Phi, psi and omega in degrees: 000127183281132177273115181254132177263121180281324179234131177230121179245116189238111170056046181269133176230151179209131178235149170244102188066234181271357183267108179276106186273320179238132190232103174050053185282130180222123168193159176235153180241114183287153177302142177056042175239162167251111188257118179275117178257101194251135175184161177296160172304130182089003180288339180116013183295309182296321178300316180300314184293324180291328175293319178297329176279353183079013182272341175230142178275128174285145175289327178202166180093187187218142177234126177242136172240120184051042177070012177250131184292137177277129180236124180304127174087341181216058193267094176295335182296341181295346175294344179263357189243139164248141188230128175245106176287169183295328178232087181295146178244145183222170168275105191289347179279353179270160165279162180299324178295316179299317182294313181294321177299320175297318179296322178296319181291322175299324179283000177100005177281146177283167190302315184291318178294322179295320180294316180295315181296322179296319180296313181302314184289323176295325172297317183298319184265010173078025179241017186299326184263003184275121183250347184287165184283155189297335181301336180268007184279147171283170180299319180294322178292324178293323177295318178295320177293323178301320178296316179301314180299316182293340181264359187301325182267017181048060187287155173278341180225123175252115179258120184242121181261105178049055186289346183245004193297328185244021182261154172286170181306322179294312181297320177300315180297320179297318181292316180297320179297320178295313181297323179293324184284332185278354182292347173295332187250339182212184177244137185246123170259115193240102180274132181197163166243006180265103193288329178297328179293320180296314180298331184287321191232347191273140176275320181226158186219144169231127175269119177259123180223122180053039172087001182229157176278118180270325177215146183207128177159191173287165178303317180294322181292319177293320174298327183289338180265005180302135189280340184221134174270160176231143178236134179252131179239128175248123182263163174288328183230143181298329178301322179292323177297314178296321181293316178294325177300324178285338183268325190254117182295137181084012183275133179243123180272114184267330176220175184307317184240029185220136178228157172236134179230152174244094187289342180061228181289347181290326176072181183297327183300322181292326180293312182293325179296318179294323178296316180292316181299328184252014174052045182254121180274146178234153176272324180206142177224118190221134171277124186277137175287127180293135177267165175297329178296319176300312181299316182296318179294324175299317183295313186281345181262354179243000000 
């Protein structure tokens, strides 16, 4: 099976005055994936997406969407893209069906095709039975309608800018489920700083830090390059936890009878040797699976 990249960003840089926001940025987004574009607020995620949309001019480098070059101000590549901004705007006096049908006709669809596509997409995002006007929509309903609008032209790439950032847990789950389901038909570039959302639906991840990619790959690949392992030990008695904390350098007591250590190059053997030498019994000893939060903190702290 040939691996096709829908989005290719090669050596892209962007400055605003003396502030260099994007620095020699390079990454690719494979077809039919959900790609997590992760970074702190202000890391340059929105700037990157606006350059991919042709809304900002890159100072250097090249961006390809479906092998077509993105050109600022005259971007034919946008016919391959659907875009969901962080706060989508609508004509609030319309119903969702009226609004999507209007969008379809503006995009060149005939009335019947626009009506049929609108119905299909409203069903997809869970708004098929909603007849009220958009002005009465919750934030989560607006995000779902925004996804439907972005999919009206059957894009090869769906770009979503922080789609879950202001939603409650139920609303976040609904949006994530929708984004995961549409990758059969399109490719999703999903910008966020909410790491649990990335772990839930993303196939590949890129960590953007201070304008550059710090880590890039599948979740398993990124976990595999983690620089430090952690081991959690649960003791029978809190006194043993305190005693071990005093003996083993870098030991952090997280609960009365529980500690977490980062042995580094010393490894698990050094921990077990210390326990045996000091005749300390343990209830549980476990090597912890690194989380995205651990990885993210390592990136931003180093």
